[in-house]
C-alpha positions in Angstrom: 31.8 -3.6 -3.1 28.4 -3.9 -4.7 27.3 -2.3 -8.1 25.2 0.2 -6.6 27.8 1.3 -4.1 30.2 1.7 -7.1 27.7 3.7 -9.4 26.7 5.9 -6.5 30.5 6.4 -5.6 31.5 7.5 -9.2 28.1 9.7 -9.6 29.4 11.5 -6.3 32.7 12.1 -7.6 31.9 13.3 -10.9 29.1 15.6 -10.0 31.2 16.9 -7.0 34.2 17.5 -9.1 32.3 19.4 -11.9 30.4 21.7 -9.2 34.0 22.1 -7.6 35.4 23.4 -10.9 33.2 26.4 -11.0 35.5 29.0 -9.7 33.8 32.2 -8.3 37.1 34.3 -8.0 37.7 33.8 -11.6 34.1 34.3 -12.8 33.3 37.4 -10.4 36.6 38.9 -11.1 36.1 38.7 -14.9 32.7 40.3 -14.6 34.2 43.0 -12.4 37.3 43.7 -14.2 37.5 41.7 -17.3 40.5 40.2 -16.2 41.8 36.9 -15.1 42.4 36.9 -11.4 45.2 34.4 -11.9 47.2 37.2 -13.6 46.6 39.5 -10.7 48.4 39.7 -7.4 49.5 36.3 -6.2 47.9 34.7 -9.1 45.8 32.5 -7.0 42.1 32.1 -7.8 40.9 32.3 -4.4 39.3 34.8 -1.9 42.5 36.4 -0.6 43.8 37.5 -3.9 40.3 38.8 -4.9 40.3 40.9 -1.7 43.8 42.3 -2.4 43.5 42.8 -6.0 39.9 43.4 -6.8 38.2 44.6 -3.4 36.0 43.8 -0.6 32.8 43.5 -2.4 34.1 40.8 -5.0 35.8 39.3 -2.1 32.7 38.8 -0.1 30.7 37.5 -3.2 33.7 34.8 -3.7 33.6 33.6 -0.2 29.9 33.2 -0.2 29.9 31.5 -3.6 32.8 29.2 -2.6 30.9 28.4 0.5 27.7 27.6 -1.2 29.5 25.4 -3.6 31.1 23.5 -1.1 27.8 22.9 0.9 25.8 21.9 -2.3 28.4 19.5 -3.3 28.4 17.8 0.0 24.8 17.7 0.5 24.6 16.1 -2.9 27.0 13.5 -1.8 25.1 13.2 1.2 21.6 12.5 -0.6 23.2 10.1 -2.9 24.8 7.8 -0.1 21.4 8.2 2.0 19.6 6.5 -0.8 22.0 3.3 -0.7 20.9 -0.1 0.5 22.3 -0.5 4.0 24.1 -3.8 4.6 24.4 -5.7 8.0 28.1 -4.6 8.5 27.9 -0.9 8.1 25.8 1.4 10.1 23.7 4.0 8.0 25.3 6.9 9.5 28.6 5.5 8.3 27.3 5.7 4.6 26.1 9.3 4.9 29.4 10.5 6.6 31.4 8.7 3.8 29.3 10.4 1.2 29.6 13.6 2.7 33.7 13.2 2.7 33.8 11.9 -0.9 31.7 14.8 -2.2 33.7 17.4 -0.2 37.1 15.8 -1.4 36.1 15.9 -5.1 34.7 19.5 -4.7 38.2 20.5 -3.4 39.8 18.7 -6.1 37.5 20.5 -8.6 38.4 23.9 -7.2 42.1 23.2 -7.0 42.2 21.7 -10.5 39.2 22.9 -12.5 38.5 21.2 -15.7 36.8 24.6 -17.0 39.9 26.7 -16.2 43.0 24.4 -17.5 43.2 22.8 -14.2 44.4 26.0 -12.4 42.3 26.9 -9.5 42.3 28.1 -5.9 43.7 26.7 -2.8 40.3 25.4 -1.5 40.4 26.6 2.0 37.1 28.1 1.9 35.5 25.0 0.1 37.2 22.8 2.6 35.7 24.7 5.6 32.3 24.3 4.0 33.1 20.5 3.7 33.9 20.8 7.6 30.6 22.5 8.4 28.4 20.0 6.7 30.3 16.8 7.8 30.8 17.6 11.5 29.8 21.2 12.9 31.8 20.2 15.9 34.9 20.0 14.2 34.1 23.1 12.1 33.7 25.3 15.1 37.2 23.8 16.4 39.0 24.8 13.3 37.3 27.9 12.9 38.3 29.1 16.6 41.6 28.1 15.9 42.0 29.9 12.6 40.4 33.2 14.2 43.0 33.2 17.0 46.0 32.7 14.7 44.5 35.3 12.2 43.7 38.0 14.8 47.2 37.4 16.1 49.1 37.5 13.1 46.8 38.8 10.2 48.4 35.8 8.0 45.7 34.0 6.5 47.9 31.3 4.9 49.2 30.6 8.5 46.0 30.0 9.9 45.0 27.9 6.8 48.1 25.5 6.9 47.9 25.2 10.6 44.3 24.3 10.8 44.9 21.9 7.7 47.2 20.3 10.0 44.9 19.9 13.0 41.9 18.9 11.0 42.5 15.2 11.0 43.6 15.8 14.7 40.2 17.3 15.9 38.2 14.7 13.7 40.1 11.9 15.1 39.2 13.2 19.0 35.7 14.1 18.0 34.8 11.0 16.6 36.5 8.6 18.9 35.6 10.3 22.2 31.9 12.0 21.2 30.7 9.0 18.5 32.5 6.0 19.2 33.0 5.5 22.7 29.6 6.7 23.8 27.7 4.3 21.4 29.4 1.3 22.4 27.3 -1.6 23.2 24.3 0.2 21.8 22.0 -0.1 18.8 23.8 3.0 17.2 27.2 1.4 17.9 29.7 2.5 15.2 32.8 0.3 14.4 36.2 1.9 15.0 36.8 1.8 11.4 34.4 4.9 11.4 37.0 6.9 13.4 39.8 5.7 11.1 38.1 6.4 7.9 36.8 9.9 9.1 40.4 10.6 10.3 41.9 9.4 7.0 39.4 11.6 4.9 40.2 14.7 7.1 44.2 13.7 6.7 43.7 13.6 2.8 41.9 17.0 2.8 44.4 18.5 5.2 47.2 17.4 3.0 45.8 18.8 -0.2 45.2 22.2 1.6 49.0 22.1 2.7 50.3 21.2 -0.5 48.5 24.0 -2.2 50.1 26.4 0.1 53.5 25.2 -0.5 54.6 28.6 -2.0 53.2 30.4 1.1 55.1 28.0 3.3 58.3 29.2 1.6 57.3 32.7 2.3 56.4 32.1 5.6 59.7 30.4 6.7 61.5 33.4 4.9 59.6 36.0 6.5 58.1 37.4 3.1 54.4 36.3 3.5 52.3 39.5 3.3 49.6 40.1 6.0 46.2 40.6 4.7 45.1 44.1 3.3 42.3 44.7 1.2 42.1 46.7 -1.9 40.1 49.7 -1.6 
């Protein structure tokens, strides 16, 4: 690993984490009610709890800001790695994809464990979705479609989030292998198989974080106690 790569990696991690630590749910709820969203409802600093505890308007503002935060963070990682000096054994496309994943991962970690708010943040579902959108729109559409089917069938955001988190690495592996790796074999744009492996590993890590953050929801789902979505009027 070169010094340049180390510097760009550290810069991406730090910038993305600090951006991720800005929590719209906490900020918007304080502006609206003067309260800490983490003391309301489920105690989670995220879209669903804002929807239930504060209302539709603040919830919409929260989800938009969470999306923008994720997109901005990933784009910064994309740009930082796009400026990296290319070596002979790594295709330029690989660098920018890895930069996006790295930035997205640390935006998610910042959202979940924000340095500004005592490391008590949200569950990172919306931020992770923004990562999927910027990294690979094909996987994003697959995950979004799966989530919508589950949500409209059950009205349980947590169930859809957990299932999609588990399927994220599966969709990533299938997409990168059959649509990126195989079609480019023997061409000037050939990607090494490690691209599939690293992309899948990154998606697996993101999915694992989301599932871990939903451990309490999983207990309620198993016990049949999870609340279906209902907005505060």
